[in-house]
Steps between C-alpha positions, in 0.01 A plus 500: 500500500646833403459658840862463609426286801729344753418203717755507778455205734821445686694416812804723520768345721834628378435652160356829622739790527577721797305822482695732277474648154589243236486486118242250380755344267693381808204347683471121526133451410492128581227567758260563212492125445533376857181344632570535871195720560602752762324788326319563175522814287287547191489821299374618165493825308192581298330796336545719194828648379612779732241406760628172635399372840676252728300233679668268749429230754741414781429218743674280753490126441683412820318484836820632656492822294263794480489743209564770760856365533568611143488825312449530124654805338441602139737700283574584136842435349632577155704183449611175664836665562359770730573446870183677608210699360224744575288372786126510442230608739306270732238295312128532555421201719216266412582244770751552780504214751763282664416221254468694175558843351366617165523843344503724194735776389469738205807512275408805292852644518672175397675510164496213247808283542544579868511216751239471772686344793355343812733465796373264771679551832493272803528747786668270753794399281503801265513264203342598171361327192455675167234457230452712192329549166541742210242774447342455158451784254174338393176425675539236770199276444373276774219268599314595816314277740303636795631849414870405531747397226556133428864433580541167321543437129211254518146490632260219579235405248172696541645741757336845462756766400512840333762634256643839599747748355331507159295774334166456675307608190642246255422128494770241562569221254553177694702229323512148643787270407458134591849420374678228697835678522806273514701433814849648520781312328784368719786743574734319258257501205627648175156635413224650709126453492419852383149633458409647162481883507158466336247256643134487408241526778248221534224750573445874548232712663465850645446637851495848650780615734401526863202265459499170694567195283558129555730303270363151455760348269845375597804640325688821421304825467607826340301823552559786254322812381719522190583154365759651266705634793741332741304620803278264690441291808574126493417244766412134536173351621561177688310239698728241664772757577755598634491181707428210270264236633339328203663195343452657156708805592774315693645333192625816325768615748645147509657564160819628665577172680346235274607302197271518198338162561429598861340826390285310251369280781431796729310685229306186412394465865281811471277471809608145589675537835605133520677516164660833590624367836635185335710708261634719781588186697693362201703822491585526870528128577310492829177621655679709760719674244196556280324683784808713571541581131137600445487717809826688437494519122150641479569741782770644272253502211250696707767751601613537138141570398466762772830670423538477123155478338510683171315460170545132581493306823787576738639147487539531121719812514879493495530633855223267616678197353833588663331575831326161501809295415780697668300670776520862619841654427732615777567829322293705252621820336299724269719689257299698248329247272681205658422287802785287632445193719792364701495156663750413771365183660608138522288395203609768255747785480457725201324792336200543272425824315157607381443789260183704471307425182187714521186406311153651470379220726773544760726807517697328779573176315849356564684247283783276619833520317549133417830318465605139445724525807188464717425148371670300775369722779144474367499120483665475841221706654231304314653177631478633856135586448423154363660352810291735719810656654328837542 
C-alpha cells in the first residue's frame, strides 16, 4: 500500500544506541525485523501534496513496560547523513494511556524528499531507536478503517474501508489482479522471477473516494483516478493471512525447502490433511521433528507476511524468502536505495544486499543481488530446516 507504513515489532536488547545525535546511515536497523515484542510502533503519512499528516500508534507489548517509560520524538532531516534535524511539535493525541498512545501531526511545512524521523527513547536507560520515511512530493494515498489509516499493505476480505488522499470529486478506478505471483528465486539463481511491467486486470469497477467499500475478491488491488499515470494505491485483500492455517495455503511457502516431487505431493494434497502430514513426515523423518518444523517454519512465514507484504505475499518476496530461511539478520543498514543484511551467527556468516526497485504496485520493493557464491550456504540452511534444527 502506498502509504509509507512501518510495522515495528521488536525487542531491543543491545542494538539500540545510547541517546545522542546519530546519522541514520550509521544506525543498525536490525530491530526492525526482531520479533521480541517489547514495544510496537506503527506510523503512516497520508494526505495531499503539501498537506501531509502523520498518524502513529505506539504500544507496549510487554507486561513489564508501560508506554509512559518511553518518549517518541519526531523530527525532519534532509538526508541520512544528518546527525540531527528540526524537532517537530507535540502531536495531537487521540489516545494517551499506559498501554497505548495514538496521535496525529500536521506536516504542512515538510518539503518533498525530507526524512520524517521517529526517535523512541527509553527513559531509564537513555537508549534510542530510530525509524524514518521519506516525505513524498505526491499525494500520500491511504485506506482508512474506523477513521484511522490502515497500516498494513493488506486487508481482510470484506472489511469496510475508505480510500483517502484522492480528489473527492472524481471516481476511482479499481483494478483487481488475481495473478498468482511467483515466489522468489533462490539467492544463487542466475535469473529472477520478475513481474511484467504491464499486467492486465481480471476485473475493474469504480468507487468514490471517502465512501465505505468492501472488497470481496482475493488478490491485488490498484486504485487510480488517472489510469495513465503512475500514481495510485495498491494493496492486497487476503483471507487466511498473515498466519496461514488452511492446508491449501500451507503448501506454497514450502517451495524453499522442498524438492520438486515433494512440492507436487503437497500441492496435490489440497485440503487433505493426512496426505499433507504424510509428505511433511517424509521430509523431516519423524513425527517430533515434523511438529518442530511446522511450528517454527510457519512462524517465520507469518512474520515474513507481516513484515514484507507487497504486491505479492510477504513470503514470496526476496526479503521474505531470506528472512524465512536465514532468520532475522544481526545487522541491518539502510544506505540510500540499498538495504544490507549482515549475519554473524553459528549457522551463517555473510552479507546480503537488497536494492530498491520501485514499481507502481510497491514503491518500497526491494530485490536481492543474487550470486552463485550463495549456493552452498543456501543448501546448508535448507538442510538444517529439513532436519528441524530451528
